[in-house]
C-alpha positions as CSV (number, residue, x, y, z in Angstrom):
1,X,0.0,0.0,0.0
2,X,1.4,3.4,-0.9
3,X,2.3,5.7,2.1
4,X,-0.1,8.5,1.2
5,X,-3.0,6.1,0.6
6,X,-2.4,4.6,4.0
7,X,-2.2,8.0,5.6
8,X,-5.5,9.1,3.9
9,X,-7.3,6.0,5.1
10,X,-6.2,6.1,8.8
11,X,-6.8,9.9,9.1
12,X,-10.2,9.5,7.4
13,X,-11.1,6.9,10.1
14,X,-10.2,9.4,12.8
15,X,-12.3,12.1,11.0
16,X,-15.3,9.8,10.9
17,X,-14.9,9.2,14.7
18,X,-14.8,12.9,15.3
19,X,-17.9,13.6,13.2
20,X,-19.9,11.0,15.0
21,X,-18.8,12.4,18.4
22,X,-19.8,15.9,17.3
23,X,-23.1,14.7,15.9
24,X,-24.0,12.8,19.1
25,X,-22.7,15.5,21.4
26,X,-19.9,13.1,22.6
27,X,-22.4,10.4,23.8
28,X,-20.8,8.1,21.3
29,X,-17.0,8.6,21.8
30,X,-14.9,9.2,18.7
31,X,-12.4,6.6,19.8
32,X,-15.1,3.9,19.9
33,X,-16.1,4.5,16.3
34,X,-12.4,4.7,15.2
35,X,-11.6,1.5,17.0
36,X,-14.4,-0.4,15.3
37,X,-13.4,0.9,11.9
38,X,-9.8,-0.1,12.5
39,X,-10.8,-3.6,13.6
40,X,-13.0,-4.0,10.5
41,X,-10.0,-2.8,8.4
42,X,-7.5,-5.3,10.1
43,X,-10.0,-8.1,9.7
44,X,-10.5,-7.4,6.0
45,X,-8.0,-5.5,3.8
46,X,-5.6,-3.4,5.9
47,X,-1.9,-4.4,5.9
48,X,-0.9,-5.1,9.5
49,X,1.6,-2.3,9.4
50,X,-0.7,0.4,8.0
51,X,0.1,2.9,10.7
52,X,3.8,2.5,10.2
53,X,3.3,2.7,6.5
54,X,1.4,5.9,7.0
55,X,4.4,7.4,8.8
56,X,4.0,6.7,12.5
57,X,6.4,3.8,13.5
58,X,7.0,3.0,17.2
59,X,10.0,5.3,17.4
60,X,7.9,8.3,16.3
61,X,5.2,7.4,18.8
62,X,7.7,7.1,21.6
63,X,9.0,10.6,20.8
64,X,5.5,12.0,20.8
65,X,4.8,10.4,24.2
66,X,7.9,12.1,25.7
67,X,6.8,15.5,24.3
68,X,3.1,15.2,25.1
69,X,3.6,14.1,28.7
70,X,6.2,16.8,29.4
71,X,3.7,19.2,27.8
72,X,0.9,17.9,30.1
73,X,3.1,19.0,33.1
74,X,2.9,22.6,31.9
75,X,-0.9,22.6,32.4
76,X,-0.7,22.3,36.1
77,X,-1.9,25.3,38.0
78,X,-1.2,25.0,41.7
79,X,-3.4,28.0,42.6
80,X,-6.5,26.6,40.9
81,X,-5.9,23.2,42.5
82,X,-5.5,24.7,46.0
83,X,-9.0,26.2,45.7
84,X,-10.5,22.8,44.9
85,X,-8.6,20.7,47.5
86,X,-11.8,18.8,48.5
87,X,-12.5,18.0,44.9
88,X,-9.0,16.6,44.5
89,X,-9.3,14.3,47.6
90,X,-12.7,13.1,46.4
91,X,-11.3,12.4,42.9
92,X,-8.3,10.5,44.4
93,X,-10.6,8.6,46.7
94,X,-12.6,7.4,43.6
95,X,-9.3,6.1,42.0
96,X,-8.4,4.5,45.3
97,X,-11.7,2.7,45.3
98,X,-11.0,1.4,41.8
99,X,-7.6,0.1,42.8
100,X,-8.7,-1.5,46.1
101,X,-11.7,-3.4,44.6
102,X,-10.0,-4.5,41.5
103,X,-6.9,-5.7,43.3
104,X,-9.0,-7.2,46.1
105,X,-11.7,-8.8,44.1
106,X,-10.8,-8.6,40.4
107,X,-7.5,-10.4,41.0
108,X,-9.2,-13.5,42.2
109,X,-11.6,-13.5,39.2
110,X,-9.4,-12.3,36.3
111,X,-5.8,-12.7,37.5
112,X,-3.3,-10.2,38.8
113,X,-1.8,-9.2,35.5
114,X,-5.2,-8.6,33.9
115,X,-6.1,-6.2,36.7
116,X,-2.7,-4.5,36.7
117,X,-3.0,-3.8,32.9
118,X,-6.6,-2.7,33.2
119,X,-6.4,-0.1,36.1
120,X,-4.3,2.7,34.5
121,X,-6.3,2.9,31.3
122,X,-9.5,2.8,33.3
123,X,-8.6,5.9,35.3
124,X,-6.8,7.6,32.5
125,X,-6.5,8.6,28.8
126,X,-4.4,7.8,25.8
127,X,-1.0,8.1,27.4
128,X,-1.6,5.6,30.3
129,X,-3.4,3.2,27.8
130,X,-0.3,3.3,25.5
131,X,2.2,2.8,28.4
132,X,0.3,-0.3,29.6
133,X,-0.3,-1.6,26.1
134,X,3.4,-1.4,25.2
135,X,4.4,-2.8,28.6
136,X,2.1,-5.8,28.1
137,X,3.5,-6.3,24.6
138,X,7.1,-6.3,25.8
139,X,6.2,-8.8,28.4
140,X,4.8,-11.1,25.7
141,X,1.2,-10.6,26.8
142,X,-0.5,-10.0,23.4
143,X,-4.1,-10.3,24.6
144,X,-3.5,-8.0,27.5
145,X,-1.8,-5.5,25.2
146,X,-5.1,-5.3,23.3
147,X,-7.0,-5.3,26.6
148,X,-5.4,-2.1,27.6
149,X,-6.5,-0.4,24.4
150,X,-10.1,-1.8,24.5
151,X,-10.5,-0.6,28.1
152,X,-9.5,2.9,27.0
153,X,-11.9,2.7,24.1
154,X,-14.9,1.5,26.1
155,X,-14.6,3.2,29.5
156,X,-16.6,6.2,28.4
157,X,-19.7,4.2,27.8
158,X,-19.9,3.6,31.6
159,X,-18.8,7.1,32.5
160,X,-21.0,9.3,30.2
161,X,-24.5,8.1,31.2
162,X,-23.7,7.7,34.9
163,X,-22.2,11.2,35.0
164,X,-25.3,12.6,33.3
165,X,-27.6,10.9,35.7
166,X,-25.7,12.1,38.8
167,X,-25.4,15.7,37.6
168,X,-29.1,15.9,36.7
169,X,-30.0,14.7,40.2
170,X,-27.5,17.2,41.7
171,X,-28.7,20.0,39.4
172,X,-32.3,19.5,40.3
173,X,-31.5,19.7,44.0
174,X,-29.4,22.9,43.4
175,X,-32.3,24.5,41.4
176,X,-34.7,23.7,44.2
177,X,-32.5,25.3,46.8
178,X,-31.9,28.3,44.5
179,X,-35.6,28.8,43.9
180,X,-36.1,28.7,47.7
181,X,-33.4,31.3,48.2
182,X,-31.1,28.9,50.0
183,X,-28.1,29.3,47.6
184,X,-26.7,31.9,45.2
185,X,-24.1,32.1,42.5
186,X,-20.6,31.5,43.9
187,X,-18.9,34.9,44.0
188,X,-15.5,33.5,42.8
189,X,-17.0,31.5,39.9
190,X,-16.0,32.2,36.4
191,X,-18.0,31.5,33.3
192,X,-17.7,28.0,31.9
193,X,-15.4,29.0,29.1
194,X,-13.1,31.0,31.5
195,X,-12.9,28.1,34.0
196,X,-12.1,25.6,31.4
197,X,-9.4,27.8,29.9
198,X,-8.0,28.6,33.3
199,X,-7.7,25.0,34.3
200,X,-6.4,23.7,31.0
201,X,-3.9,26.4,30.3
202,X,-2.6,27.1,33.9
203,X,-1.5,30.4,35.4
204,X,0.9,32.4,33.3
205,X,2.6,32.5,29.9
206,X,5.7,34.3,31.1
207,X,9.1,32.6,30.5
208,X,10.9,33.9,33.5
209,X,14.3,32.6,32.4
210,X,14.0,34.2,29.0
211,X,12.7,37.7,29.9
212,X,15.4,39.5,27.9
213,X,15.0,37.2,24.8
214,X,13.2,39.0,22.0
215,X,9.9,37.3,21.1
216,X,11.1,36.8,17.5
217,X,13.7,34.3,18.7
218,X,11.1,32.2,20.6
219,X,10.4,30.2,17.4
220,X,8.7,26.8,17.1
221,X,12.2,25.2,17.1
222,X,13.1,26.9,20.3
223,X,9.9,25.6,21.9
224,X,10.6,22.1,20.6
225,X,14.2,22.2,21.9
226,X,13.2,23.3,25.4
227,X,10.5,20.6,25.6
228,X,12.8,17.9,24.3
229,X,15.6,19.0,26.7
230,X,13.3,18.7,29.7
231,X,12.1,15.2,28.4
232,X,15.8,14.2,28.0
233,X,16.6,15.3,31.6
234,X,13.6,13.2,32.8
235,X,15.0,10.2,30.8
236,X,18.5,10.7,32.2
237,X,17.3,10.9,35.8
238,X,15.2,7.7,35.4
239,X,18.3,5.8,34.1
240,X,20.5,7.2,37.0
241,X,17.9,6.2,39.5
242,X,17.4,2.7,38.0
243,X,19.9,0.9,40.2
244,X,18.2,2.3,43.3
245,X,14.5,2.7,42.3
246,X,12.7,2.0,39.1
247,X,10.7,5.0,37.9
248,X,9.2,5.3,34.5
249,X,10.7,8.2,32.5
250,X,7.2,9.2,31.5
251,X,6.3,9.8,35.2
252,X,9.4,12.0,35.5
253,X,8.5,13.8,32.3
254,X,5.2,14.9,33.9
255,X,7.1,16.0,37.1
256,X,9.8,17.8,35.1
257,X,7.2,19.5,32.9
258,X,5.6,21.0,36.1
259,X,9.0,22.1,37.3
260,X,10.0,23.5,33.9
261,X,6.8,25.6,33.8
262,X,7.1,26.8,37.4
263,X,10.7,28.1,37.0
264,X,9.8,29.8,33.7
265,X,11.8,27.5,31.4
266,X,8.7,26.2,29.6
267,X,5.5,28.1,28.8
268,X,2.1,26.6,29.3
269,X,0.9,24.4,26.5
270,X,4.2,24.5,24.7
271,X,3.1,22.0,22.0
272,X,0.0,24.1,21.2
273,X,2.1,27.2,20.8
274,X,4.6,25.4,18.6
275,X,1.5,24.4,16.4
276,X,2.3,20.7,17.0
277,X,-0.3,19.5,19.5
278,X,-2.9,18.3,16.9
279,X,-0.3,16.3,15.0
280,X,1.1,14.8,18.2
281,X,-2.3,13.6,19.4
282,X,-3.1,12.3,15.9
283,X,0.2,10.3,15.9
284,X,-0.5,8.8,19.4
285,X,-4.1,8.0,18.5
286,X,-3.0,6.1,15.4
287,X,-0.4,4.2,17.4
288,X,-3.0,3.3,19.9
289,X,-5.2,1.8,17.2
290,X,-2.1,0.1,15.7
291,X,-2.2,-2.2,18.8
292,X,-5.6,-3.5,17.5
293,X,-3.8,-5.3,14.6
294,X,-3.2,-8.2,17.1
295,X,-6.9,-8.4,18.0
296,X,-8.4,-11.4,16.2
297,X,-12.2,-12.0,16.6
298,X,-11.5,-14.9,19.0
299,X,-9.3,-12.6,21.1
300,X,-12.0,-10.0,21.3
301,X,-14.4,-12.6,22.5
302,X,-11.9,-13.7,25.1
303,X,-11.4,-10.2,26.6
304,X,-15.1,-9.2,26.7
305,X,-15.7,-11.0,30.0
306,X,-12.7,-9.3,31.9
307,X,-13.5,-6.0,30.1
308,X,-17.1,-5.7,31.4
309,X,-16.1,-7.1,34.8
310,X,-13.2,-4.8,35.3
311,X,-15.3,-1.7,34.4
312,X,-18.2,-2.8,36.7
313,X,-16.0,-3.6,39.7
314,X,-14.0,-0.4,39.2
315,X,-17.1,1.8,39.0
316,X,-18.5,0.1,42.2
317,X,-15.3,0.8,44.0
318,X,-15.3,4.3,42.8
319,X,-18.8,4.9,44.1
320,X,-18.2,3.4,47.5
321,X,-15.0,5.4,48.2
322,X,-16.3,8.7,46.7
323,X,-19.5,8.3,48.8
324,X,-17.4,8.1,52.0
325,X,-15.2,11.0,51.0
326,X,-18.3,13.0,50.1
327,X,-19.7,12.4,53.5
328,X,-16.5,13.5,55.2
329,X,-16.4,16.8,53.2
330,X,-20.2,17.4,53.2
331,X,-20.5,16.9,49.4
332,X,-23.6,15.1,48.1
333,X,-23.1,11.5,47.0
334,X,-24.2,12.5,43.5
335,X,-21.7,15.3,43.1
336,X,-18.9,13.2,44.7
337,X,-19.6,10.2,42.3
338,X,-19.8,12.6,39.3
339,X,-16.4,14.0,40.3
340,X,-14.9,10.5,40.5
341,X,-16.4,9.5,37.2
342,X,-14.3,12.1,35.4
343,X,-11.5,9.6,35.6
344,X,-13.3,7.6,32.9
345,X,-13.1,10.4,30.3
346,X,-11.4,13.6,31.4
347,X,-11.4,16.9,29.5
348,X,-13.2,17.9,27.3
349,X,-16.0,15.4,27.9
350,X,-16.4,16.6,31.6
351,X,-16.9,20.1,30.3
352,X,-19.4,19.0,27.5
353,X,-21.5,16.7,29.7
354,X,-21.8,19.3,32.5
355,X,-22.9,22.0,30.1
356,X,-25.4,19.7,28.3
357,X,-27.0,18.7,31.7
358,X,-27.2,22.4,32.7
359,X,-28.9,23.3,29.4
360,X,-31.4,20.4,29.8
361,X,-32.4,21.5,33.3
362,X,-33.2,25.1,32.8
363,X,-33.5,27.9,30.1
364,X,-33.2,30.7,32.7
365,X,-29.7,32.3,32.3
366,X,-29.5,33.2,36.0
367,X,-30.3,29.6,37.0
368,X,-27.7,28.3,34.4
369,X,-25.1,30.6,36.1
370,X,-25.9,29.1,39.5
371,X,-25.6,25.5,38.3
372,X,-22.4,26.3,36.4
373,X,-20.8,28.0,39.4
374,X,-21.5,25.0,41.6
375,X,-21.0,22.1,39.2
376,X,-18.4,22.9,36.5
377,X,-15.3,23.9,38.5
378,X,-15.2,20.6,40.5
379,X,-15.9,18.5,37.4
380,X,-13.0,20.2,35.5
381,X,-10.6,19.8,38.4
382,X,-11.6,16.2,38.9
383,X,-10.9,15.3,35.2
384,X,-7.6,17.3,35.3
385,X,-6.3,15.5,38.4
386,X,-7.3,11.9,37.4
387,X,-6.7,11.7,33.7
388,X,-3.8,14.2,33.4
389,X,-1.7,13.4,36.4
390,X,-2.7,10.4,38.4
391,X,-3.2,8.0,35.5
392,X,0.3,8.6,34.1
393,X,1.8,8.0,37.6
394,X,-0.2,4.8,38.0
395,X,0.8,3.6,34.6
396,X,4.5,4.2,35.4
397,X,4.2,2.2,38.6
398,X,1.9,-0.6,37.4
399,X,3.9,-1.3,34.2
400,X,6.8,-2.5,36.4
401,X,4.6,-5.4,37.7
402,X,4.3,-7.0,34.2
């Protein structure tokens, strides 16, 4: 197959997935549609190496992972997180519930390695899924390598409807309280767009270490160089620590990205400003789906049972632990569970679902503002903590057990 034909086919599949997600307002995830189309392709006429032929071999995907995870570190805003410390603890408690129940119950049903591979993708996004998939592949566990990807593809189907149900219940209670004059708009709340932008892009764009550098020299290549240099430092430190403690370089990339941003060596969203974020995500998405080339129909049937069981047990654990944390911090069980569920999809789905629920509950602009001020900030912080930070750290730890 010619390279450009392969590229057109695989990008067209991603495009179809995107269009379906837009059409269904994210109720049908784009990754699910794309995964189905890739499976059909592999089972019919795709060459097994179609992603490599298109231009994304494993070495390119690894490079993109280093850059993307370091870039994720630049998104962290400590000030925003301090204001939502209760939300952070509730989100972490939900993840703890997943880990405890799956390791405690799931291990006896599905086996230790299946649970270890399944947990990070269940509480994370594309990066944690890819780390576990590659780790399972290197350990010679072909079916578990596919399992990690399929969990990532399917987790949203549990998260989306449950979140919507919880937020609608919470929203109705808030509206009732507002109409009785018991609550008002939170004074510190921003609009939905401002809150999302604030959480996703962090505090400041200032490069403290390069104040005297004319802006014209801050080119795309200089942005790439600084990001790659920070990723290299993370890699070097992980190798130096290897004799003492084994830490994934990807976990250190996240930490070093945070440090690089805080000292003014990296700006927030470096890849976006270098006009490379879209390509990096496309490359990683294609490499994720490349893992499906191992998935035969019989293998898919084999992993359906642990797939459904892992998600169900994980969500039950999430509910129990978030319920307890909610009680401690005087947060309703519906809101606490919704915050924890953000681990199953993250941003921007948390933003989309919350706004869709608010629009469905009221047409009054003042009431929308009340619901937004109470529901959106914790939902965004929850998704940011679970998917962006915790899942990568978990993947870095759990991959060592394979």
